[in-house]
GUVOMAR-725120 format. One line per 10 residues: their letters; for each residue z, y, x of C-alpha. Coordinates in steps of 0.1 Angstrom, whole numbers, m for minus. Each point is the difference from the previous one (the first is absolute). Layout:
N
A = Z:Y:X ~ ...
END
This chain:
364
MQVSTTSSVT = m4:314:m19 ~ 16:m19:m28 ~ m5:12:m35 ~ 31:7:m21 ~ m15:m14:m32 ~ m15:m33:m11 ~ m36:m6:11 ~ m28:m16:m19 ~ m18:m28:21 ~ m33:m16:m9
IQPSGRQFNA = m12:m33:14 ~ m38:m4:5 ~ m21:m18:m9 ~ 22:m13:m28 ~ 10:34:m13 ~ 36:m10:m6 ~ 25:28:2 ~ 37:2:7 ~ 26:26:9 ~ 17:3:34
APGQTLLQAA = 34:17:1 ~ 10:22:29 ~ 10:m21:31 ~ m15:m31:m16 ~ m27:m19:20 ~ m33:m4:m18 ~ 3:m38:3 ~ 35:m1:m17 ~ m12:25:m27 ~ m29:m23:m8
LDAGVNLPYN = 21:m31:m1 ~ 26:17:m23 ~ m29:9:m23 ~ m12:m35:m2 ~ m31:6:22 ~ m5:m30:22 ~ m11:11:34 ~ m3:m22:30 ~ 30:3:24 ~ 22:m21:22
CRAGHCGVCR = 24:13:26 ~ 7:35:m15 ~ 8:11:36 ~ m34:14:12 ~ m8:m31:21 ~ m23:m23:m19 ~ m27:23:m13 ~ m3:m19:m33 ~ 7:31:m22 ~ m27:21:18
GRVTAGAIRV = m19:25:m22 ~ m22:31:4 ~ 11:34:m12 ~ m30:17:m17 ~ 18:30:m16 ~ 33:17:2 ~ 26:6:27 ~ 23:m27:13 ~ 28:m4:25 ~ 1:m31:22
DAFTPGVNDQ = 29:m13:19 ~ m5:m1:38 ~ 4:m37:5 ~ m32:m17:m13 ~ m13:m25:26 ~ m18:m19:m27 ~ m29:26:m1 ~ m20:9:31 ~ m13:34:12 ~ m35:m5:m14
QRAEGHVLLC = 14:m9:m34 ~ 23:30:0 ~ m30:23:8 ~ m18:m15:m30 ~ 29:9:m23 ~ 17:m34:m1 ~ 38:m2:m5 ~ 26:m27:m7 ~ 13:6:m34 ~ 34:m14:9
RTHAAADLVV = 5:29:24 ~ m19:27:m20 ~ 14:26:m24 ~ m18:24:m23 ~ 0:37:11 ~ m21:14:m28 ~ 0:m1:m38 ~ m31:m22:0 ~ m9:m28:25 ~ m29:m25:m1
IEIQETGSAL = 1:m32:20 ~ m27:m26:5 ~ 14:m35:1 ~ m7:m33:m18 ~ 27:m11:m24 ~ 13:m36:1 ~ m17:m20:m27 ~ 28:m25:m6 ~ 26:7:m26 ~ 33:2:20
APPRTIACQI = 34:m7:m14 ~ 20:33:m1 ~ 25:1:29 ~ 37:2:m8 ~ 33:1:19 ~ 22:m30:m1 ~ 34:m9:15 ~ m3:m35:16 ~ 26:m23:13 ~ m4:m15:35
TSVEQLSETV = 5:m37:m6 ~ m6:m14:36 ~ m12:10:35 ~ m13:m27:23 ~ m6:7:37 ~ m33:m17:9 ~ 1:13:36 ~ 17:27:20 ~ m24:26:m14 ~ m8:m13:m35
AVVKLRLPMH = 21:m5:m31 ~ m10:m12:m35 ~ 18:20:m27 ~ 2:m11:m36 ~ 7:24:m28 ~ 6:m6:m37 ~ m4:24:m30 ~ 29:7:m23 ~ 6:m24:m29 ~ m29:1:m25
GNAFFLRGEG = m21:20:25 ~ m37:m7:6 ~ m28:16:20 ~ m37:m7:m1 ~ m22:1:32 ~ m35:m7:11 ~ m9:m23:29 ~ 13:15:33 ~ 19:30:m14 ~ 34:9:14
IDVLFDDGQT = 30:22:m6 ~ 14:32:14 ~ 37:1:11 ~ 14:34:m9 ~ 25:19:21 ~ 24:28:m10 ~ m19:27:18 ~ m32:m8:m19 ~ m17:m20:29 ~ m16:m34:m8
RSYSMAQPPR = m9:m31:19 ~ m27:m23:m14 ~ 3:m38:2 ~ m25:m27:m11 ~ 12:m28:m22 ~ m5:m34:16 ~ m4:m19:m33 ~ m28:1:m26 ~ 4:17:m34 ~ 8:m19:m32
PHGMVAFELH = m18:6:m33 ~ 33:7:m18 ~ 13:23:26 ~ 24:m5:29 ~ 39:2:3 ~ 3:m6:38 ~ m18:11:31 ~ m3:m13:36 ~ m4:26:27 ~ m6:m4:38
LQHRPGARFA = 17:26:21 ~ m5:6:37 ~ 27:13:23 ~ m14:22:28 ~ 16:0:34 ~ 21:31:7 ~ 6:7:m37 ~ 35:13:m6 ~ 21:2:m32 ~ 15:33:m6
DSEFHAELTG = m4:7:m37 ~ 33:m3:m18 ~ m16:6:m35 ~ m24:m29:4 ~ 27:m22:15 ~ 21:6:m31 ~ m29:m10:m22 ~ m5:m32:20 ~ 36:m10:m2 ~ m3:2:m38
KTLRIHAPPG = m31:m23:3 ~ m21:23:m22 ~ m33:16:9 ~ m20:25:m22 ~ m36:m9:0 ~ m31:16:m15 ~ m26:m25:m12 ~ m28:m8:m1 ~ m15:26:24 ~ m34:4:16
TYFLREASAK = m35:m15:m7 ~ 1:m28:26 ~ m5:m31:m20 ~ m25:m29:0 ~ m32:6:m20 ~ m7:m31:m19 ~ m34:10:m15 ~ m17:m5:34 ~ m11:m34:14 ~ m6:14:35
PLVLLAGGTG = 16:m18:29 ~ 33:15:11 ~ 11:12:34 ~ 37:5:1 ~ 17:19:28 ~ 38:m1:4 ~ 19:19:26 ~ 37:m11:4 ~ 17:1:m34 ~ m33:10:m16
FASIKAALRY = m2:m38:m4 ~ 22:3:m32 ~ m27:15:m22 ~ m27:m23:14 ~ 24:m30:m7 ~ 3:11:m36 ~ m37:3:m5 ~ m8:m34:15 ~ 27:m17:m21 ~ m15:17:m30
LQETGVKRSA = m35:m13:8 ~ 13:m35:5 ~ 21:0:m32 ~ m29:12:m21 ~ m26:m23:15 ~ m22:28:14 ~ m24:m15:26 ~ m10:32:19 ~ m4:m5:37 ~ 28:17:19
TLYWQGHAPS = 7:5:38 ~ 34:13:10 ~ 5:18:33 ~ 37:5:7 ~ 11:20:30 ~ 34:m1:17 ~ 14:15:32 ~ 19:m32:8 ~ m4:m37:m11 ~ 32:4:m19
DFRMREIVEQ = m16:26:m23 ~ m20:m28:m17 ~ 29:m10:m22 ~ m12:m23:m28 ~ m30:m10:21 ~ 5:m36:m10 ~ m7:9:m36 ~ m32:18:8 ~ m12:m29:22 ~ 8:m24:m29
WAAEHSNFHF = m21:21:m23 ~ m29:m1:25 ~ 3:m38:2 ~ 0:m5:m38 ~ m27:26:m9 ~ m34:m3:17 ~ m9:36:m11 ~ 30:15:17 ~ 2:7:38 ~ 28:13:21
VPVLSGQASS = m3:19:33 ~ 33:11:16 ~ m6:28:26 ~ 25:10:27 ~ 0:37:8 ~ m12:10:34 ~ 33:19:2 ~ 19:m32:0 ~ 21:m9:31 ~ m17:m16:29
LDLQAWAGRT = 20:m32:m4 ~ m10:m2:m37 ~ m37:6:8 ~ 1:m27:27 ~ 15:m25:m23 ~ m22:9:m30 ~ m29:m24:m7 ~ m16:20:m28 ~ m19:32:m4 ~ 12:33:15
GSIHDVAQQD = m8:37:m3 ~ m5:24:m29 ~ m2:m17:m33 ~ m32:19:m12 ~ m18:m8:33 ~ 8:m37:m4 ~ m12:0:m36 ~ m32:19:10 ~ m7:m27:26 ~ 0:m26:m28
LIDLSGHQVY = m15:20:m28 ~ m28:22:13 ~ m14:8:m34 ~ 25:9:m27 ~ m25:15:m25 ~ 8:m27:m26 ~ 38:m1:5 ~ 31:16:m13 ~ 28:9:25 ~ 37:4:m7
ACGSPAMVSA = 21:14:29 ~ 37:5:1 ~ 17:13:31 ~ 6:31:22 ~ m21:32:m6 ~ m17:m6:34 ~ m10:m35:m9 ~ m13:8:m34 ~ m19:31:12 ~ m16:m19:29
ARRTFIEECG = m11:m29:m23 ~ m14:24:m27 ~ m21:19:26 ~ m12:m31:18 ~ m9:m21:m31 ~ m17:29:m19 ~ m19:16:29 ~ m8:m31:21 ~ 1:m30:m23 ~ m17:13:m32
LGAGDFFSKT = 30:m3:m23 ~ m3:21:m31 ~ 26:29:0 ~ 10:m11:m35 ~ 8:m35:12 ~ 28:10:24 ~ 35:0:m15 ~ 30:8:21 ~ 38:4:0 ~ 17:17:29
IVPTPRILRA = 34:m7:14 ~ 14:34:11 ~ 35:m1:15 ~ 19:33:5 ~ 32:4:21 ~ 21:2:m31 ~ m16:m30:m15 ~ 3:m20:32 ~ 37:7:m1 ~ 1:m13:m36
ISALTTLFAH = m18:m32:9 ~ 23:m4:29 ~ 30:4:m23 ~ m14:m25:m25 ~ m6:m27:25 ~ 32:6:19 ~ 22:3:m31 ~ m10:m33:m16 ~ m2:m19:32 ~ 36:10:6
PSAP = 15:6:m35 ~ 34:8:12 ~ m12:30:21 ~ 14:33:m12
END
């Protein structure tokens, strides 16, 4: 049951309080009130915003694959899919310690789209004149749609101390995606996208000197690329190993850049991994590692107790890596940071439209 009045929500152990309006998720209410809670996909997949209800009634949306049955039985919920159903609600969850820049909505101009392959495009956006936005290492943006849905993208370039006026995004076109959204088509023909930035709490923590394990699935490479460039530009000497998984050799666009980094920096190692779901022809011709990306990493790094892991890819990839590394490799739960790429049918059509429209500018 949904309450008809505003609810008071308390976060433990910090004791911070905020109000949640009827129909508003607890995560959104917290962020609107300036309470920095961990989150990522906002779609119930990643499990990052998981907290435990200790008092008060709540209403949970049906689709929450990011929390398992045992966690549900213990009172855990995903705040991005949870609404207050009582006047007073208490949730246990650790707040994010970093001071995040308040997100804002901005209209950006699409300045260029480059097709790197049949499935991947690099899209560059620019803020309006005199616009500026501040980001942490590895943060991204949300593209907003007219019906309120969003799609998160990682920025492929590092932040600048005086803010940023342009962004580089990597988009993946999925086979079978169709374009049937006239509203978004009109928005694209005007070369303007509304974005919400900066969202989430997925960014490189600089205070640690622990070796880095970086997992990138498909276009998840964008955020990893930004973090690596930042480390190189600032002279940070942390050891880093990148495992990048693709479903076909053509998915490793910009591979030559990564291989050049590995050649120039002795503390950086690159391991491309071809998915076991690749075609038989690709697997036969592939000379490198194959299989699940977390299994390949586990073969190389049995003990992760002194490491930090940053993973960006599909919900299945991120969940499998988190479970394996924490339960079997000794990684501390607080040293696993992730960002999930969660396509929906509507968003797939939008991505298809974006890559198709700018690959063929004269198309209606």
